[in-house]
C-alpha positions in Angstrom: -24.2 -78.1 44.3 -23.4 -78.6 47.9 -22.7 -76.4 50.9 -19.5 -76.7 53.0 -19.6 -75.5 56.6 -16.3 -74.5 58.0 -15.8 -75.3 61.7 -12.6 -74.0 63.3 -10.4 -76.7 64.8 -10.7 -75.2 68.3 -14.5 -75.3 68.1 -14.4 -78.9 66.8 -12.1 -80.0 69.7 -14.4 -78.2 72.1 -17.4 -80.4 71.1 -18.3 -83.4 73.2 -18.2 -85.9 70.4 -16.9 -89.3 71.6 -13.5 -90.2 70.3 -14.8 -93.3 68.6 -17.3 -91.3 66.4 -16.5 -89.5 63.2 -17.1 -85.8 63.9 -18.3 -85.2 60.3 -20.9 -87.9 60.5 -22.0 -86.9 64.0 -22.5 -83.3 62.9 -24.5 -84.3 59.8 -26.7 -86.4 62.1 -27.2 -83.5 64.5 -28.0 -81.2 61.6 -30.5 -83.6 60.1 -32.3 -84.2 63.4 -32.7 -80.5 64.2 -33.8 -79.6 60.7 -36.4 -82.4 60.8 -37.5 -81.6 64.3 -38.2 -78.0 63.4 -40.0 -78.9 60.2 -37.3 -77.4 57.9 -36.5 -80.8 56.3 -38.7 -83.6 55.3 -38.1 -87.2 56.5 -36.4 -88.1 53.2 -34.2 -85.0 53.1 -33.1 -85.3 56.7 -32.2 -89.0 56.3 -30.2 -88.2 53.2 -28.3 -85.4 55.0 -27.1 -87.9 57.6 -26.7 -90.8 55.1 -29.1 -93.3 56.9 -31.6 -95.7 55.5 -35.3 -95.1 56.2 -35.3 -97.7 59.0 -32.1 -96.3 60.6 -33.4 -92.8 60.6 -36.7 -93.9 62.1 -34.8 -95.7 64.9 -32.7 -92.5 65.4 -35.9 -90.4 65.7 -37.3 -92.9 68.3 -34.0 -92.9 70.3 -34.0 -89.1 70.3 -37.7 -88.9 71.2 -38.4 -86.8 68.1 -42.0 -87.3 66.9 -42.6 -88.4 63.3 -44.2 -85.7 61.2 -47.1 -87.4 59.6 -50.3 -85.5 58.6 -53.6 -86.5 57.1 -52.5 -85.7 53.6 -49.5 -88.1 53.9 -51.8 -90.8 55.3 -54.2 -90.4 52.3 -51.2 -90.7 49.9 -49.9 -93.8 51.7 -53.3 -95.5 51.5 -53.5 -94.8 47.8 -50.1 -96.2 47.2 -51.0 -99.3 49.3 -54.2 -99.8 47.3 -52.2 -99.6 44.0 -49.6 -102.1 45.2 -52.3 -104.5 46.4 -53.9 -104.5 43.0 -50.5 -105.3 41.4 -50.0 -108.5 43.4 
């Protein structure tokens, strides 16, 4: 199931989206950034909304000066995953 957001043509033409950019993609990126910034979407969910890879979304966050949400619990999880991967090699 997905959600469709209707944006009237006059509103769409009133946005300052550069002509060379796809308005749909740009709006998906803006939505993803704001949801992530406000803590309403995780990193993974936000990057899927805008259709970017992990690296691309990370670069976008840096360009937009949006801090990465990374807490102690996530750090512990990442350390455990790294330890497991190190044992496999």
